[in-house]
C-alpha angles and dihedrals in degrees: 000000000000092000092047093057096050109121095009119129126248093257092052092048091051091057093055106100118237118245109248112246096015097117125101091251090058092049089051091051092050092048091050090049090053092049097044097083088056099043096033098087091048090048090051090050093049091048095048099041104030115018098040095045090049091051091045093052091047092052091042089057087072095046139075115233133156096194095259111039130067125293115255128189114254102167112196093341093102091051093052092044095054089060096037102042109008099054093235093162092051092048090050090052092049090048091050090050090053092049091051091051094047112036105051096045095040093050095047094048093045091052093046090051092048090052092049094047092046089076119106100242134127116270097024092118090056093053092048090056091044094056094046094050096086090057091057091064122080116261091235093054093048091046091055091053092050090045088061090047095053098040108134114260096344098052124105092246094057092044091053091050090047089063088069093041093256120139109218123222121255088266104190093022093056121087088211099052104028097083096043089051092052091048091049091052091050092048090051092052100043100034096091091045092059091040089062091060094049089045090053090048092052091049090056094057109100112248089221091073091059092044091054091048091052091053088053090054098251115161124231090256091051092049090053096051097039102035114015102039097045092046090049092061094103089052092044091052091052094046093048095046095049093042096048091049091047093047093050089050096045112142118131101058093041094045093054095045102042111352086221095308166162084069106317097317093118099028099131123181095267093053090047092051089051093049094047096042108034100026101031095034089221096134095166091059091043089053090051090051089050092051090048091051090047091052092051091049091047092052092050092046093050091045090055092048090052092047093054095037096098095025098061128087126180096188125070 
């Protein structure tokens, strides 16, 4: 068609009928129709197990339901109740405290380990496997082991300190030490997992960039700050997004170690949702707490995306 219209005037070209379905929109529809049989099952799964439950929880946050009786409309009563009676503000503060204890230290240590294990020396593969090993175990099993370690007086931690004549604190029974202990356990378990992502990111940086920097007289420290760290921004974004979401949703490890105690010093949002919903059978209020937590996570996630938007490059 393009060859046939060469040299024709504008009026003649206008008389040539357009081939039906030859536009870019039609091509896109055809491509989508070809891909639909392959992505269809996944789309159904996402709709049934993600989209529908999210919509249901949002609607439930405006309803009263005990789990067995009928649904009744509550309006904004659930939302006022979670702040007035369910200590939502306190639980959010405790959750934020846990995130602050967990994310910065875990990220810095994981990045440092990745830099150390990125060296071409014998035995590095063994240490990479060693650091990842805790992640391969279930959080509940690891939490039980650490619960025995930090038991007051009879735990391994207090016995070790007793060798030096030091009386250990009441670890998990102390409102001062309980949350740092939980954060330390989480850092220990997920440190190697995050290290793998940073290690993969370092492996993807072209060696020629470091060679050129060495020729210019750049030190190792300068190479890290001016080459490694900027080019690790895509990895950093992924690690921070997943870690922040996981930290805001922490439940299993914390529930086994403290169950939200002592008092309410470790009562994060997930434990509060569990207490209100499954123990108090106030599923409308539990849904409101869940939507509130979802909103907070969404705000932090969008904020991180915006922060890295102009600081991230995917081409070297």
